[in-house]
NUBATI-380188 format. One record per residue: residue in three letters; x, y, z of N, C-alpha, C, O in turn. Coordinates in steps of 0.05 Angstrom, whole numbers, plus 5000, padded with zeros to 4 digits. Each point is the difference from the previous one (the first is absolute). Example, Ala and Ser with C-alpha at 12.3 -4.5 7.8 and 13.67 -1.06 7.14 Angstrom:
# residues 2
ALA526448865156498250245000501850245000502150005013
SER497250214973501650245001498550225014501050225004
This chain:
# residues 64
LEU313512559445499049994973502149964974499349904979
PHE503350215028501649974981500749704996500149894978
ALA500449995045500649674997497649864984500749854982
VAL496750185023497849924984500050094977499149824985
LEU501550415001500550074971502249814990499949904977
VAL502350065041502549874985499149714996500649874980
ALA497850055041498749745003498349964970500549844982
LEU497550345018498849964972501450064974499049894981
TYR503250245015502049984979501049794995500349914978
GLU500649955051501749774988498049774996500949794990
GLU496850215016498549804993500049864973499950134980
PRO500249655019500449864971497949994989500150054976
GLU497249905035497149934991498750285006499050025022
LYS500950204962498250205010497550005009498349954983
PRO500850115040497150005006498150164984500650234994
ASP497449675001497650154982499750265011499950194984
SER499849855048499850225007502050155019499749955024
ALA502250224971502350115017498950075026501249955021
LEU496150204978499350065029499049795016500350035024
ASP498549774969499649755015502449925015500049965024
PHE502450034957502749895009501050175020501549915018
LEU497950374980500950175023498549975025501150025021
LYS496149934976498449995022500949705012499949985025
HIS500849824962500449815013502949965014500549815016
HIS501050344976502750005014500050235015502250045012
LEU495950124992500950275018497949955029499850155019
GLY498949634977498749955025497549855002498849995022
ALA500349904958497149874990500249765019497849905004
SER504149995007500949825023499550085027499549825017
ALA500650464990499950155021498149875017498549874985
PRO500750095043498249935010498250205005500750245001
GLU496849695001497650214993500150205031501349975021
ASN497250174971499550225026497549895015497849984989
PRO502949955040497349885013497850164995497849895000
GLU502550444995497350074999498449974975497650065000
ILE503949844976499349944975498449755003497849974989
GLU503749815027498549755005497650075015498149884990
ALA501350265031497850035017497950164978497749915000
LEU502850254985498150094981499249814980497750024992
ARG503849774997498649754987498749885016497649974994
LEU503049965023497949885020497550145005498049854999
GLU501850365005498050135000498550044980497650005005
VAL503250044967498750024980498549694992497849984987
ALA503749805023499449744998497549935018498349824995
GLU501650315022497549975024497950204990497749925004
MET502650284986498150214988498849834973497650024996
LYS503649844990498649894973498649815013497649994994
GLU503449835024498249785012497450125005498049914988
LYS501750315033497850145012498150114978497650015003
TYR503950084975498550144971498649754989497750024991
GLU503549765008498249754984497649875024497849934994
ALA503250065032497549955015497850264998497649955005
VAL503150264990497950175005498049984968497650044996
MET504449904990498549994969498349744995498150004984
GLU502649785031498749795008497149995011498149884991
GLU502250315034497950075014498150204988497650015004
ASN503650124983498050204980498849844980497750074994
LYS503449734994498249824982498049895007497750034993
LYS503449805026497649915019497050155008497749934998
LEU503350285009497650245009499050054978497650025000
LYS503650024973498950084982497749814988498050084989
ILE502749635016498149814990497949975019498049884992
LYS502050225032498049975020497850204990497649944997
VAL503550334998498550184994498249954971498550184992
């Protein structure tokens, strides 16, 4: 943390957000947790299923 704060202090062009600078230098480039990636895939699948159900619902409403 100290090294990142020193890097921020020594930065010739100060960033707009010191917090974003800290996040970037403290591990924003760290590899993703596999569990997080699995949850993202699950969310994407659920969104697809939701869209399919909504489309089916629309078609059934038209029939009624």
